mmCIF file of the N, C-alpha and C atoms, coordinates in Angstrom:
data_MODEL
# 
_entry.id   MODEL 
# 
loop_
_atom_site.group_PDB 
_atom_site.id 
_atom_site.type_symbol 
_atom_site.label_atom_id 
_atom_site.label_alt_id 
_atom_site.label_comp_id 
_atom_site.label_asym_id 
_atom_site.label_entity_id 
_atom_site.label_seq_id 
_atom_site.pdbx_PDB_ins_code 
_atom_site.Cartn_x 
_atom_site.Cartn_y 
_atom_site.Cartn_z 
_atom_site.occupancy 
_atom_site.B_iso_or_equiv 
_atom_site.pdbx_formal_charge 
_atom_site.auth_seq_id 
_atom_site.auth_comp_id 
_atom_site.auth_asym_id 
_atom_site.auth_atom_id 
_atom_site.pdbx_PDB_model_num 
ATOM 1   N N  . MET A 1 1  ? 70.519 113.688 135.172 1.00 0.00 ? 1  MET A N  1 
ATOM 2   C CA . MET A 1 1  ? 70.983 112.446 135.752 1.00 0.00 ? 1  MET A CA 1 
ATOM 3   C C  . MET A 1 1  ? 70.186 111.292 135.164 1.00 0.00 ? 1  MET A C  1 
ATOM 4   N N  . ARG A 1 2  ? 70.838 110.222 134.886 1.00 0.00 ? 2  ARG A N  1 
ATOM 5   C CA . ARG A 1 2  ? 70.197 109.024 134.359 1.00 0.00 ? 2  ARG A CA 1 
ATOM 6   C C  . ARG A 1 2  ? 69.975 108.032 135.498 1.00 0.00 ? 2  ARG A C  1 
ATOM 7   N N  . GLN A 1 3  ? 68.789 107.412 135.514 1.00 0.00 ? 3  GLN A N  1 
ATOM 8   C CA . GLN A 1 3  ? 68.482 106.420 136.544 1.00 0.00 ? 3  GLN A CA 1 
ATOM 9   C C  . GLN A 1 3  ? 67.728 105.264 135.909 1.00 0.00 ? 3  GLN A C  1 
ATOM 10  N N  . ASN A 1 4  ? 68.297 104.062 135.993 1.00 0.00 ? 4  ASN A N  1 
ATOM 11  C CA . ASN A 1 4  ? 67.599 102.870 135.532 1.00 0.00 ? 4  ASN A CA 1 
ATOM 12  C C  . ASN A 1 4  ? 66.579 102.458 136.587 1.00 0.00 ? 4  ASN A C  1 
ATOM 13  N N  . CYS A 1 5  ? 65.425 101.983 136.125 1.00 0.00 ? 5  CYS A N  1 
ATOM 14  C CA . CYS A 1 5  ? 64.365 101.553 137.045 1.00 0.00 ? 5  CYS A CA 1 
ATOM 15  C C  . CYS A 1 5  ? 63.744 100.262 136.547 1.00 0.00 ? 5  CYS A C  1 
ATOM 16  N N  . PHE A 1 6  ? 63.197 99.521  137.490 1.00 0.00 ? 6  PHE A N  1 
ATOM 17  C CA . PHE A 1 6  ? 62.396 98.344  137.179 1.00 0.00 ? 6  PHE A CA 1 
ATOM 18  C C  . PHE A 1 6  ? 60.966 98.714  137.505 1.00 0.00 ? 6  PHE A C  1 
ATOM 19  N N  . GLY A 1 7  ? 60.085 98.548  136.520 1.00 0.00 ? 7  GLY A N  1 
ATOM 20  C CA . GLY A 1 7  ? 58.681 98.860  136.736 1.00 0.00 ? 7  GLY A CA 1 
ATOM 21  C C  . GLY A 1 7  ? 57.814 97.618  136.590 1.00 0.00 ? 7  GLY A C  1 
ATOM 22  N N  . PHE A 1 8  ? 56.859 97.483  137.493 1.00 0.00 ? 8  PHE A N  1 
ATOM 23  C CA . PHE A 1 8  ? 55.886 96.391  137.456 1.00 0.00 ? 8  PHE A CA 1 
ATOM 24  C C  . PHE A 1 8  ? 54.517 97.015  137.614 1.00 0.00 ? 8  PHE A C  1 
ATOM 25  N N  . TYR A 1 9  ? 53.706 96.941  136.567 1.00 0.00 ? 9  TYR A N  1 
ATOM 26  C CA . TYR A 1 9  ? 52.358 97.485  136.612 1.00 0.00 ? 9  TYR A CA 1 
ATOM 27  C C  . TYR A 1 9  ? 51.395 96.356  136.944 1.00 0.00 ? 9  TYR A C  1 
ATOM 28  N N  . ALA A 1 10 ? 50.700 96.482  138.052 1.00 0.00 ? 10 ALA A N  1 
ATOM 29  C CA . ALA A 1 10 ? 49.764 95.451  138.496 1.00 0.00 ? 10 ALA A CA 1 
ATOM 30  C C  . ALA A 1 10 ? 48.341 95.859  138.135 1.00 0.00 ? 10 ALA A C  1 
ATOM 31  N N  . VAL A 1 11 ? 47.657 95.000  137.388 1.00 0.00 ? 11 VAL A N  1 
ATOM 32  C CA . VAL A 1 11 ? 46.243 95.238  137.106 1.00 0.00 ? 11 VAL A CA 1 
ATOM 33  C C  . VAL A 1 11 ? 45.465 95.155  138.413 1.00 0.00 ? 11 VAL A C  1 
ATOM 34  N N  . ARG A 1 12 ? 45.818 94.172  139.224 1.00 0.00 ? 12 ARG A N  1 
ATOM 35  C CA . ARG A 1 12 ? 45.323 94.048  140.598 1.00 0.00 ? 12 ARG A CA 1 
ATOM 36  C C  . ARG A 1 12 ? 46.541 93.906  141.488 1.00 0.00 ? 12 ARG A C  1 
ATOM 37  N N  . GLY A 1 13 ? 46.491 94.509  142.648 1.00 0.00 ? 13 GLY A N  1 
ATOM 38  C CA . GLY A 1 13 ? 47.649 94.417  143.529 1.00 0.00 ? 13 GLY A CA 1 
ATOM 39  C C  . GLY A 1 13 ? 48.430 95.705  143.535 1.00 0.00 ? 13 GLY A C  1 
ATOM 40  N N  . LYS A 1 14 ? 49.713 95.594  143.807 1.00 0.00 ? 14 LYS A N  1 
ATOM 41  C CA . LYS A 1 14 ? 50.560 96.770  143.977 1.00 0.00 ? 14 LYS A CA 1 
ATOM 42  C C  . LYS A 1 14 ? 51.557 96.901  142.837 1.00 0.00 ? 14 LYS A C  1 
ATOM 43  N N  . SER A 1 15 ? 51.507 98.031  142.147 1.00 0.00 ? 15 SER A N  1 
ATOM 44  C CA . SER A 1 15 ? 52.503 98.327  141.121 1.00 0.00 ? 15 SER A CA 1 
ATOM 45  C C  . SER A 1 15 ? 53.801 98.746  141.809 1.00 0.00 ? 15 SER A C  1 
ATOM 46  N N  . LEU A 1 16 ? 54.913 98.488  141.147 1.00 0.00 ? 16 LEU A N  1 
ATOM 47  C CA . LEU A 1 16 ? 56.223 98.804  141.723 1.00 0.00 ? 16 LEU A CA 1 
ATOM 48  C C  . LEU A 1 16 ? 57.058 99.610  140.738 1.00 0.00 ? 16 LEU A C  1 
ATOM 49  N N  . LEU A 1 17 ? 57.800 100.557 141.238 1.00 0.00 ? 17 LEU A N  1 
ATOM 50  C CA . LEU A 1 17 ? 58.807 101.273 140.465 1.00 0.00 ? 17 LEU A CA 1 
ATOM 51  C C  . LEU A 1 17 ? 60.038 101.365 141.357 1.00 0.00 ? 17 LEU A C  1 
ATOM 52  N N  . ILE A 1 18 ? 61.081 100.609 140.989 1.00 0.00 ? 18 ILE A N  1 
ATOM 53  C CA . ILE A 1 18 ? 62.246 100.451 141.857 1.00 0.00 ? 18 ILE A CA 1 
ATOM 54  C C  . ILE A 1 18 ? 63.506 100.874 141.098 1.00 0.00 ? 18 ILE A C  1 
ATOM 55  N N  . PRO A 1 19 ? 64.243 101.845 141.622 1.00 0.00 ? 19 PRO A N  1 
ATOM 56  C CA . PRO A 1 19 ? 65.527 102.201 141.001 1.00 0.00 ? 19 PRO A CA 1 
ATOM 57  C C  . PRO A 1 19 ? 66.492 101.016 141.074 1.00 0.00 ? 19 PRO A C  1 
ATOM 58  N N  . ILE A 1 20 ? 67.210 100.777 139.996 1.00 0.00 ? 20 ILE A N  1 
ATOM 59  C CA . ILE A 1 20 ? 68.185 99.684  139.953 1.00 0.00 ? 20 ILE A CA 1 
ATOM 60  C C  . ILE A 1 20 ? 69.514 100.211 139.417 1.00 0.00 ? 20 ILE A C  1 
ATOM 61  N N  . GLU A 1 21 ? 70.582 99.518  139.763 1.00 0.00 ? 21 GLU A N  1 
ATOM 62  C CA . GLU A 1 21 ? 71.910 99.868  139.246 1.00 0.00 ? 21 GLU A CA 1 
ATOM 63  C C  . GLU A 1 21 ? 72.107 99.298  137.840 1.00 0.00 ? 21 GLU A C  1 
ATOM 64  N N  . LYS A 1 22 ? 71.889 97.987  137.708 1.00 0.00 ? 22 LYS A N  1 
ATOM 65  C CA . LYS A 1 22 ? 72.122 97.305  136.434 1.00 0.00 ? 22 LYS A CA 1 
ATOM 66  C C  . LYS A 1 22 ? 70.951 96.392  136.113 1.00 0.00 ? 22 LYS A C  1 
ATOM 67  N N  . GLY A 1 23 ? 70.671 96.251  134.838 1.00 0.00 ? 23 GLY A N  1 
ATOM 68  C CA . GLY A 1 23 ? 69.638 95.319  134.400 1.00 0.00 ? 23 GLY A CA 1 
ATOM 69  C C  . GLY A 1 23 ? 70.265 93.969  134.088 1.00 0.00 ? 23 GLY A C  1 
ATOM 70  N N  . ASN A 1 24 ? 70.636 93.241  135.144 1.00 0.00 ? 24 ASN A N  1 
ATOM 71  C CA . ASN A 1 24 ? 71.277 91.945  134.947 1.00 0.00 ? 24 ASN A CA 1 
ATOM 72  C C  . ASN A 1 24 ? 70.476 90.846  135.655 1.00 0.00 ? 24 ASN A C  1 
ATOM 73  N N  . GLU A 1 25 ? 70.915 89.625  135.511 1.00 0.00 ? 25 GLU A N  1 
ATOM 74  C CA . GLU A 1 25 ? 70.208 88.488  136.087 1.00 0.00 ? 25 GLU A CA 1 
ATOM 75  C C  . GLU A 1 25 ? 70.007 88.638  137.593 1.00 0.00 ? 25 GLU A C  1 
ATOM 76  N N  . GLU A 1 26 ? 71.037 89.033  138.295 1.00 0.00 ? 26 GLU A N  1 
ATOM 77  C CA . GLU A 1 26 ? 70.949 89.187  139.751 1.00 0.00 ? 26 GLU A CA 1 
ATOM 78  C C  . GLU A 1 26 ? 69.856 90.193  140.136 1.00 0.00 ? 26 GLU A C  1 
ATOM 79  N N  . THR A 1 27 ? 69.817 91.313  139.436 1.00 0.00 ? 27 THR A N  1 
ATOM 80  C CA . THR A 1 27 ? 68.800 92.329  139.712 1.00 0.00 ? 27 THR A CA 1 
ATOM 81  C C  . THR A 1 27 ? 67.401 91.783  139.454 1.00 0.00 ? 27 THR A C  1 
ATOM 82  N N  . PHE A 1 28 ? 67.209 91.082  138.332 1.00 0.00 ? 28 PHE A N  1 
ATOM 83  C CA . PHE A 1 28 ? 65.879 90.590  137.997 1.00 0.00 ? 28 PHE A CA 1 
ATOM 84  C C  . PHE A 1 28 ? 65.429 89.463  138.931 1.00 0.00 ? 28 PHE A C  1 
ATOM 85  N N  . LEU A 1 29 ? 66.361 88.679  139.439 1.00 0.00 ? 29 LEU A N  1 
ATOM 86  C CA . LEU A 1 29 ? 66.005 87.683  140.456 1.00 0.00 ? 29 LEU A CA 1 
ATOM 87  C C  . LEU A 1 29 ? 65.471 88.376  141.707 1.00 0.00 ? 29 LEU A C  1 
ATOM 88  N N  . LYS A 1 30 ? 66.110 89.465  142.108 1.00 0.00 ? 30 LYS A N  1 
ATOM 89  C CA . LYS A 1 30 ? 65.645 90.240  143.261 1.00 0.00 ? 30 LYS A CA 1 
ATOM 90  C C  . LYS A 1 30 ? 64.274 90.855  142.988 1.00 0.00 ? 30 LYS A C  1 
ATOM 91  N N  . MET A 1 31 ? 64.052 91.300  141.752 1.00 0.00 ? 31 MET A N  1 
ATOM 92  C CA . MET A 1 31 ? 62.774 91.912  141.405 1.00 0.00 ? 31 MET A CA 1 
ATOM 93  C C  . MET A 1 31 ? 61.638 90.886  141.465 1.00 0.00 ? 31 MET A C  1 
ATOM 94  N N  . LEU A 1 32 ? 61.918 89.649  141.059 1.00 0.00 ? 32 LEU A N  1 
ATOM 95  C CA . LEU A 1 32 ? 60.897 88.599  141.174 1.00 0.00 ? 32 LEU A CA 1 
ATOM 96  C C  . LEU A 1 32 ? 60.511 88.398  142.637 1.00 0.00 ? 32 LEU A C  1 
ATOM 97  N N  . ASP A 1 33 ? 61.503 88.414  143.531 1.00 0.00 ? 33 ASP A N  1 
ATOM 98  C CA . ASP A 1 33 ? 61.216 88.305  144.962 1.00 0.00 ? 33 ASP A CA 1 
ATOM 99  C C  . ASP A 1 33 ? 60.349 89.470  145.437 1.00 0.00 ? 33 ASP A C  1 
ATOM 100 N N  . LYS A 1 34 ? 60.676 90.680  145.002 1.00 0.00 ? 34 LYS A N  1 
ATOM 101 C CA . LYS A 1 34 ? 59.917 91.866  145.419 1.00 0.00 ? 34 LYS A CA 1 
ATOM 102 C C  . LYS A 1 34 ? 58.481 91.809  144.911 1.00 0.00 ? 34 LYS A C  1 
ATOM 103 N N  . ILE A 1 35 ? 58.297 91.340  143.686 1.00 0.00 ? 35 ILE A N  1 
ATOM 104 C CA . ILE A 1 35 ? 56.945 91.207  143.143 1.00 0.00 ? 35 ILE A CA 1 
ATOM 105 C C  . ILE A 1 35 ? 56.150 90.229  143.997 1.00 0.00 ? 35 ILE A C  1 
ATOM 106 N N  . LYS A 1 36 ? 56.742 89.085  144.293 1.00 0.00 ? 36 LYS A N  1 
ATOM 107 C CA . LYS A 1 36 ? 56.048 88.073  145.097 1.00 0.00 ? 36 LYS A CA 1 
ATOM 108 C C  . LYS A 1 36 ? 55.746 88.588  146.504 1.00 0.00 ? 36 LYS A C  1 
ATOM 109 N N  . GLU A 1 37 ? 56.706 89.266  147.115 1.00 0.00 ? 37 GLU A N  1 
ATOM 110 C CA . GLU A 1 37 ? 56.510 89.806  148.468 1.00 0.00 ? 37 GLU A CA 1 
ATOM 111 C C  . GLU A 1 37 ? 55.299 90.741  148.537 1.00 0.00 ? 37 GLU A C  1 
ATOM 112 N N  . GLN A 1 38 ? 55.062 91.491  147.471 1.00 0.00 ? 38 GLN A N  1 
ATOM 113 C CA . GLN A 1 38 ? 53.954 92.443  147.455 1.00 0.00 ? 38 GLN A CA 1 
ATOM 114 C C  . GLN A 1 38 ? 52.616 91.806  147.072 1.00 0.00 ? 38 GLN A C  1 
ATOM 115 N N  . HIS A 1 39 ? 52.641 90.522  146.689 1.00 0.00 ? 39 HIS A N  1 
ATOM 116 C CA . HIS A 1 39 ? 51.431 89.867  146.187 1.00 0.00 ? 39 HIS A CA 1 
ATOM 117 C C  . HIS A 1 39 ? 51.258 88.473  146.782 1.00 0.00 ? 39 HIS A C  1 
ATOM 118 N N  . LEU A 1 40 ? 51.517 88.340  148.070 1.00 0.00 ? 40 LEU A N  1 
ATOM 119 C CA . LEU A 1 40 ? 51.425 87.034  148.724 1.00 0.00 ? 40 LEU A CA 1 
ATOM 120 C C  . LEU A 1 40 ? 50.009 86.466  148.711 1.00 0.00 ? 40 LEU A C  1 
ATOM 121 N N  . ASP A 1 41 ? 49.007 87.319  148.650 1.00 0.00 ? 41 ASP A N  1 
ATOM 122 C CA . ASP A 1 41 ? 47.617 86.864  148.671 1.00 0.00 ? 41 ASP A CA 1 
ATOM 123 C C  . ASP A 1 41 ? 47.126 86.371  147.303 1.00 0.00 ? 41 ASP A C  1 
ATOM 124 N N  . TYR A 1 42 ? 47.951 86.499  146.286 1.00 0.00 ? 42 TYR A N  1 
ATOM 125 C CA . TYR A 1 42 ? 47.554 86.112  144.934 1.00 0.00 ? 42 TYR A CA 1 
ATOM 126 C C  . TYR A 1 42 ? 48.088 84.721  144.597 1.00 0.00 ? 42 TYR A C  1 
ATOM 127 N N  . ASP A 1 43 ? 47.214 83.881  144.076 1.00 0.00 ? 43 ASP A N  1 
ATOM 128 C CA . ASP A 1 43 ? 47.621 82.530  143.692 1.00 0.00 ? 43 ASP A CA 1 
ATOM 129 C C  . ASP A 1 43 ? 48.447 82.528  142.416 1.00 0.00 ? 43 ASP A C  1 
ATOM 130 N N  . GLY A 1 44 ? 48.189 83.478  141.547 1.00 0.00 ? 44 GLY A N  1 
ATOM 131 C CA . GLY A 1 44 ? 48.900 83.507  140.280 1.00 0.00 ? 44 GLY A CA 1 
ATOM 132 C C  . GLY A 1 44 ? 49.333 84.909  139.911 1.00 0.00 ? 44 GLY A C  1 
ATOM 133 N N  . ILE A 1 45 ? 50.528 85.030  139.422 1.00 0.00 ? 45 ILE A N  1 
ATOM 134 C CA . ILE A 1 45 ? 51.061 86.299  138.928 1.00 0.00 ? 45 ILE A CA 1 
ATOM 135 C C  . ILE A 1 45 ? 51.568 86.031  137.525 1.00 0.00 ? 45 ILE A C  1 
ATOM 136 N N  . ILE A 1 46 ? 51.137 86.849  136.589 1.00 0.00 ? 46 ILE A N  1 
ATOM 137 C CA . ILE A 1 46 ? 51.622 86.742  135.215 1.00 0.00 ? 46 ILE A CA 1 
ATOM 138 C C  . ILE A 1 46 ? 52.480 87.970  134.950 1.00 0.00 ? 46 ILE A C  1 
ATOM 139 N N  . LEU A 1 47 ? 53.713 87.740  134.565 1.00 0.00 ? 47 LEU A N  1 
ATOM 140 C CA . LEU A 1 47 ? 54.664 88.808  134.287 1.00 0.00 ? 47 LEU A CA 1 
ATOM 141 C C  . LEU A 1 47 ? 54.998 88.765  132.805 1.00 0.00 ? 47 LEU A C  1 
ATOM 142 N N  . ILE A 1 48 ? 54.755 89.862  132.121 1.00 0.00 ? 48 ILE A N  1 
ATOM 143 C CA . ILE A 1 48 ? 55.054 89.950  130.690 1.00 0.00 ? 48 ILE A CA 1 
ATOM 144 C C  . ILE A 1 48 ? 56.230 90.901  130.527 1.00 0.00 ? 48 ILE A C  1 
ATOM 145 N N  . TRP A 1 49 ? 57.295 90.382  129.912 1.00 0.00 ? 49 TRP A N  1 
ATOM 146 C CA . TRP A 1 49 ? 58.430 91.251  129.648 1.00 0.00 ? 49 TRP A CA 1 
ATOM 147 C C  . TRP A 1 49 ? 59.115 90.868  128.352 1.00 0.00 ? 49 TRP A C  1 
ATOM 148 N N  . ASP A 1 50 ? 60.109 91.669  127.959 1.00 0.00 ? 50 ASP A N  1 
ATOM 149 C CA . ASP A 1 50 ? 60.777 91.454  126.672 1.00 0.00 ? 50 ASP A CA 1 
ATOM 150 C C  . ASP A 1 50 ? 61.831 90.355  126.789 1.00 0.00 ? 50 ASP A C  1 
ATOM 151 N N  . ASN A 1 51 ? 62.551 90.150  125.733 1.00 0.00 ? 51 ASN A N  1 
ATOM 152 C CA . ASN A 1 51 ? 63.565 89.090  125.682 1.00 0.00 ? 51 ASN A CA 1 
ATOM 153 C C  . ASN A 1 51 ? 64.956 89.598  126.020 1.00 0.00 ? 51 ASN A C  1 
ATOM 154 N N  . HIS A 1 52 ? 65.044 90.498  126.967 1.00 0.00 ? 52 HIS A N  1 
ATOM 155 C CA . HIS A 1 52 ? 66.353 90.945  127.454 1.00 0.00 ? 52 HIS A CA 1 
ATOM 156 C C  . HIS A 1 52 ? 67.121 89.691  127.871 1.00 0.00 ? 52 HIS A C  1 
ATOM 157 N N  . PRO A 1 53 ? 68.398 89.584  127.536 1.00 0.00 ? 53 PRO A N  1 
ATOM 158 C CA . PRO A 1 53 ? 69.155 88.371  127.864 1.00 0.00 ? 53 PRO A CA 1 
ATOM 159 C C  . PRO A 1 53 ? 69.069 87.964  129.341 1.00 0.00 ? 53 PRO A C  1 
ATOM 160 N N  . ALA A 1 54 ? 68.976 88.918  130.245 1.00 0.00 ? 54 ALA A N  1 
ATOM 161 C CA . ALA A 1 54 ? 68.899 88.592  131.668 1.00 0.00 ? 54 ALA A CA 1 
ATOM 162 C C  . ALA A 1 54 ? 67.518 88.091  132.082 1.00 0.00 ? 54 ALA A C  1 
ATOM 163 N N  . HIS A 1 55 ? 66.528 88.210  131.202 1.00 0.00 ? 55 HIS A N  1 
ATOM 164 C CA . HIS A 1 55 ? 65.171 87.740  131.501 1.00 0.00 ? 55 HIS A CA 1 
ATOM 165 C C  . HIS A 1 55 ? 64.975 86.262  131.178 1.00 0.00 ? 55 HIS A C  1 
ATOM 166 N N  . ILE A 1 56 ? 65.853 85.699  130.396 1.00 0.00 ? 56 ILE A N  1 
ATOM 167 C CA . ILE A 1 56 ? 65.609 84.345  129.877 1.00 0.00 ? 56 ILE A CA 1 
ATOM 168 C C  . ILE A 1 56 ? 66.731 83.381  130.255 1.00 0.00 ? 56 ILE A C  1 
ATOM 169 N N  . THR A 1 57 ? 67.129 83.426  131.493 1.00 0.00 ? 57 THR A N  1 
ATOM 170 C CA . THR A 1 57 ? 68.204 82.549  131.970 1.00 0.00 ? 57 THR A CA 1 
ATOM 171 C C  . THR A 1 57 ? 67.611 81.372  132.750 1.00 0.00 ? 57 THR A C  1 
ATOM 172 N N  . PRO A 1 58 ? 68.357 80.293  132.871 1.00 0.00 ? 58 PRO A N  1 
ATOM 173 C CA . PRO A 1 58 ? 67.885 79.163  133.682 1.00 0.00 ? 58 PRO A CA 1 
ATOM 174 C C  . PRO A 1 58 ? 67.574 79.561  135.130 1.00 0.00 ? 58 PRO A C  1 
ATOM 175 N N  . ALA A 1 59 ? 68.357 80.466  135.703 1.00 0.00 ? 59 ALA A N  1 
ATOM 176 C CA . ALA A 1 59 ? 68.106 80.903  137.091 1.00 0.00 ? 59 ALA A CA 1 
ATOM 177 C C  . ALA A 1 59 ? 66.767 81.622  137.197 1.00 0.00 ? 59 ALA A C  1 
ATOM 178 N N  . ILE A 1 60 ? 66.433 82.430  136.215 1.00 0.00 ? 60 ILE A N  1 
ATOM 179 C CA . ILE A 1 60 ? 65.131 83.124  136.201 1.00 0.00 ? 60 ILE A CA 1 
ATOM 180 C C  . ILE A 1 60 ? 64.010 82.098  136.092 1.00 0.00 ? 60 ILE A C  1 
ATOM 181 N N  . GLU A 1 61 ? 64.178 81.110  135.221 1.00 0.00 ? 61 GLU A N  1 
ATOM 182 C CA . GLU A 1 61 ? 63.146 80.074  135.055 1.00 0.00 ? 61 GLU A CA 1 
ATOM 183 C C  . GLU A 1 61 ? 62.944 79.273  136.336 1.00 0.00 ? 61 GLU A C  1 
ATOM 184 N N  . ARG A 1 62 ? 64.030 78.973  137.037 1.00 0.00 ? 62 ARG A N  1 
ATOM 185 C CA . ARG A 1 62 ? 63.896 78.250  138.315 1.00 0.00 ? 62 ARG A CA 1 
ATOM 186 C C  . ARG A 1 62 ? 63.183 79.099  139.356 1.00 0.00 ? 62 ARG A C  1 
ATOM 187 N N  . LYS A 1 63 ? 63.562 80.371  139.429 1.00 0.00 ? 63 LYS A N  1 
ATOM 188 C CA . LYS A 1 63 ? 62.989 81.273  140.429 1.00 0.00 ? 63 LYS A CA 1 
ATOM 189 C C  . LYS A 1 63 ? 61.502 81.492  140.179 1.00 0.00 ? 63 LYS A C  1 
ATOM 190 N N  . ASP A 1 64 ? 61.106 81.689  138.924 1.00 0.00 ? 64 ASP A N  1 
ATOM 191 C CA . ASP A 1 64 ? 59.683 81.929  138.670 1.00 0.00 ? 64 ASP A CA 1 
ATOM 192 C C  . ASP A 1 64 ? 58.848 80.694  139.002 1.00 0.00 ? 64 ASP A C  1 
ATOM 193 N N  . ALA A 1 65 ? 59.404 79.515  138.786 1.00 0.00 ? 65 ALA A N  1 
ATOM 194 C CA . ALA A 1 65 ? 58.685 78.289  139.141 1.00 0.00 ? 65 ALA A CA 1 
ATOM 195 C C  . ALA A 1 65 ? 58.518 78.175  140.655 1.00 0.00 ? 65 ALA A C  1 
ATOM 196 N N  . ILE A 1 66 ? 59.553 78.504  141.401 1.00 0.00 ? 66 ILE A N  1 
ATOM 197 C CA . ILE A 1 66 ? 59.498 78.448  142.870 1.00 0.00 ? 66 ILE A CA 1 
ATOM 198 C C  . ILE A 1 66 ? 58.477 79.444  143.404 1.00 0.00 ? 66 ILE A C  1 
ATOM 199 N N  . LEU A 1 67 ? 58.457 80.647  142.835 1.00 0.00 ? 67 LEU A N  1 
ATOM 200 C CA . LEU A 1 67 ? 57.585 81.712  143.329 1.00 0.00 ? 67 LEU A CA 1 
ATOM 201 C C  . LEU A 1 67 ? 56.157 81.626  142.785 1.00 0.00 ? 67 LEU A C  1 
ATOM 202 N N  . GLY A 1 68 ? 55.945 80.797  141.780 1.00 0.00 ? 68 GLY A N  1 
ATOM 203 C CA . GLY A 1 68 ? 54.622 80.712  141.179 1.00 0.00 ? 68 GLY A CA 1 
ATOM 204 C C  . GLY A 1 68 ? 54.298 81.894  140.283 1.00 0.00 ? 68 GLY A C  1 
ATOM 205 N N  . ILE A 1 69 ? 55.320 82.440  139.653 1.00 0.00 ? 69 ILE A N  1 
ATOM 206 C CA . ILE A 1 69 ? 55.141 83.549  138.725 1.00 0.00 ? 69 ILE A CA 1 
ATOM 207 C C  . ILE A 1 69 ? 55.243 82.991  137.307 1.00 0.00 ? 69 ILE A C  1 
ATOM 208 N N  . CYS A 1 70 ? 54.223 83.234  136.520 1.00 0.00 ? 70 CYS A N  1 
ATOM 209 C CA . CYS A 1 70 ? 54.230 82.795  135.127 1.00 0.00 ? 70 CYS A CA 1 
ATOM 210 C C  . CYS A 1 70 ? 54.806 83.916  134.280 1.00 0.00 ? 70 CYS A C  1 
ATOM 211 N N  . ILE A 1 71 ? 55.933 83.654  133.663 1.00 0.00 ? 71 ILE A N  1 
ATOM 212 C CA . ILE A 1 71 ? 56.585 84.665  132.835 1.00 0.00 ? 71 ILE A CA 1 
ATOM 213 C C  . ILE A 1 71 ? 56.248 84.415  131.367 1.00 0.00 ? 71 ILE A C  1 
ATOM 214 N N  . VAL A 1 72 ? 55.804 85.466  130.721 1.00 0.00 ? 72 VAL A N  1 
ATOM 215 C CA . VAL A 1 72 ? 55.531 85.437  129.288 1.00 0.00 ? 72 VAL A CA 1 
ATOM 216 C C  . VAL A 1 72 ? 56.510 86.404  128.637 1.00 0.00 ? 72 VAL A C  1 
ATOM 217 N N  . ASN A 1 73 ? 57.353 85.880  127.773 1.00 0.00 ? 73 ASN A N  1 
ATOM 218 C CA . ASN A 1 73 ? 58.310 86.727  127.052 1.00 0.00 ? 73 ASN A CA 1 
ATOM 219 C C  . ASN A 1 73 ? 57.701 87.175  125.737 1.00 0.00 ? 73 ASN A C  1 
ATOM 220 N N  . LEU A 1 74 ? 57.734 88.475  125.494 1.00 0.00 ? 74 LEU A N  1 
ATOM 221 C CA . LEU A 1 74 ? 57.232 89.012  124.230 1.00 0.00 ? 74 LEU A CA 1 
ATOM 222 C C  . LEU A 1 74 ? 58.065 88.465  123.076 1.00 0.00 ? 74 LEU A C  1 
ATOM 223 N N  . PRO A 1 75 ? 57.458 88.302  121.916 1.00 0.00 ? 75 PRO A N  1 
ATOM 224 C CA . PRO A 1 75 ? 58.245 87.830  120.766 1.00 0.00 ? 75 PRO A CA 1 
ATOM 225 C C  . PRO A 1 75 ? 59.310 88.856  120.384 1.00 0.00 ? 75 PRO A C  1 
ATOM 226 N N  . THR A 1 76 ? 60.390 88.354  119.809 1.00 0.00 ? 76 THR A N  1 
ATOM 227 C CA . THR A 1 76 ? 61.464 89.246  119.395 1.00 0.00 ? 76 THR A CA 1 
ATOM 228 C C  . THR A 1 76 ? 61.050 90.107  118.229 1.00 0.00 ? 76 THR A C  1 
# 
């Protein structure tokens, strides 16, 4: 069986491994919320991920600014 997952490895805090249906913008917006929910005591969160098209949308940029998550996209 194949299962897509979203993984977040935290150097400090709580790492997450969450099964997902699709890797799309809607899913990643929800994942940003889940990351923030698990790290409310942290002033700054740095998230490093690739340039998947759903990672670099205006909605993602707005959400990360609201949540205080600094997203660093790996070079292509």
